[in-house]
N, C-alpha and C positions, 0 to 999 in steps of 0.2 A: 505718585509722581513727586520727585524732589522739588523743593522751592528754590533750587539753584540751577544754573546752566553753565556748562563748561564751554570754553572756546572751541570752535569746530576742529581744530587740529588734534585735540585729545580724544582719540578713538582707538578701538582695537586695531592691531596691526601697525601701530606707529613705531617710529624709532626716536629714542631720546639720545642726545649727545652723551657719549661715554665719559666716565671719569671727571665729572664736574657737577656743579649745582645747576639744576634746570628749573625754570619757573613753570608752574602749573597755575592757570588762572581761569576766572569765569565771572559770573554775574549772579546777583540775587538782590533781594531787598536790603537796604542798609541795616547793619547790625546782625546779620545772619551768620552763625558759626558754620564753617565748612571744614571737614576733616578729610585728609588724604592719607591713604596707606599704600605705600609702594613696597611690595614684598612684605617684609615684617617690620618696617619702620613707619611710625605714624607722625603726621604733621598736622597743624591746624591753623586756620586764619579766620578772621571776622571781616565781613564786607565793610568797606568804608562808606562815607556819606553818599558817594555816587553809586553804591551797590556793586563795587568791584572787589574781588579778592585775588590774592596771589600767595602761593605757597612755594617755597624753594625746596626741592627734593634733591637728594644726593644719588647720583648714578655710579655704577661701578665699571668693571672691565667690559669690553665688547662681548656681546653674546646675549643669550636669553633662551627661552622666553621668560618675561617677567609679567607680573600682574599688578594692577593698581585699582583701588576702590576709592571713590570719592563719595562721601556720605555726610548726612546729618540726620536729625530726628525725623525729617520729612521723607527721606528715601535715600537711595544709593544708585550710583552708576558704576558698573564693573567694566574695566578696560583690560582686555586680555591680549596675549601674543605681542607684548612689547619687546623690542630689541634695543640694546644699547650699542651704539656704533657712531659713525661719523655722519653728521647731518650737513647736507649742502643745500643752500638756498640759491636757486637759479631763476633769473627773470629776464625778460626781454620781449622782443616782438617776434614776428614771424621767423627771423633769423635764428631764434632759439629752438625752433620746432623742426624735428626730423622724425617723421613717422617711421616705425619699424618696417613697414611695408617697403619703404624706399631703400632699405639696406639689405634686404633678403638676398639679393644677387651677390652681395659681398661675402656672405657666410655660407650660402648654399646648403649643402647636405648636413652641415654641422648644426643647423638650427634645431633639429630634434634632440641634440645632446645638451642644449643649454637649459639649465635649471638653476636659477639663482633666487631662491625665495627670500634671501636676506636683503635684496634690493627692493625698496618700497618707494612708492611715489604718491604724493598728495598734490592734486591740482586745484588751484584756486579759480 
């Protein structure tokens, strides 16, 4: 088991904002070196006095899938099926919630034709 922990957002199936620098961060004991490899490019950081690390990785054009490995001498975490695309952060109260079940009558028989695996959701 690695002696570092990634923030919960970083997991297989995630989307990273395309065409920019993206922060990857997590936690470990102070002074621990953590390496990140996104596709074939490597990055590294050392945790600060509070035990936090941040690595800025460069993403490319929309698409995928891509792979990321976060590792150090104590272990590794593999993150697969990463897409580059547009990331939207949406928050609110009950007015932001619309269950799919309430929209089925609007799309009717077309529901079986909908297949959009590039759309992904992370709920907090």
